[in-house]
VMD Tcl script that draws the C-alpha trace (Angstrom):
set ca {
  {-23.10 -10.96 -19.08}
  {-24.38 -11.11 -15.63}
  {-23.98 -14.66 -15.36}
  {-19.97 -15.21 -15.71}
  {-19.55 -12.90 -12.00}
  {-22.21 -14.68 -10.38}
  {-20.92 -18.27 -11.95}
  {-17.53 -17.56 -10.25}
  {-18.71 -16.13 -7.02}
  {-20.77 -19.13 -6.62}
  {-17.72 -21.33 -7.49}
  {-14.78 -19.99 -5.28}
  {-12.65 -23.09 -6.49}
  {-12.63 -21.59 -9.72}
  {-12.08 -17.79 -8.59}
  {-9.07 -18.19 -7.37}
  {-6.90 -19.77 -10.39}
  {-8.85 -17.13 -12.52}
  {-7.58 -14.48 -10.09}
  {-4.09 -15.40 -9.91}
  {-4.02 -15.99 -13.65}
  {-5.23 -12.23 -14.13}
  {-3.17 -10.93 -11.65}
  {0.09 -12.40 -13.16}
  {-1.36 -10.82 -16.58}
  {-1.46 -7.54 -15.26}
  {1.86 -7.63 -13.41}
  {3.38 -8.94 -16.80}
  {1.86 -5.77 -18.75}
  {3.10 -3.46 -15.85}
  {6.58 -4.82 -15.82}
  {6.59 -4.62 -19.90}
  {5.59 -1.23 -19.72}
  {7.84 0.01 -16.81}
  {10.69 -1.61 -18.77}
  {9.67 0.22 -21.84}
  {9.39 3.47 -20.21}
  {12.83 3.12 -18.67}
  {14.43 2.47 -22.03}
  {12.68 5.72 -23.29}
  {13.79 7.80 -20.65}
  {17.47 6.47 -20.98}
  {17.31 7.00 -25.01}
  {15.70 10.79 -24.57}
  {18.48 11.56 -21.89}
  {21.31 10.26 -24.08}
  {19.83 12.39 -27.07}
  {19.72 15.65 -24.74}
  {23.39 14.91 -23.86}
  {24.47 14.14 -27.64}
  {22.76 17.74 -28.43}
  {24.23 19.72 -25.61}
  {27.52 17.74 -26.91}
  {27.41 18.92 -30.32}
  {26.30 22.16 -29.78}
  {29.27 22.90 -27.49}
  {31.69 21.54 -30.04}
  {30.28 23.12 -32.95}
}
mol new
graphics top color blue
foreach p $ca { graphics top sphere $p radius 0.5 }
foreach p [lrange $ca 0 end-1] q [lrange $ca 1 end] { graphics top cylinder $p $q radius 0.2 }
display resetview
């Protein structure tokens, strides 16, 4: 396992594309998680509004 980091440190021309791909991958995952959490937050808020409305009218 020690060979992979040293290989990329010795060859910076290969390190840059690998780091760019890794950064894009992390950004895509973070973006997906933020979108999912926003949808979940909206759904929970709408659920609480519905529960309050049903309790107020019933």
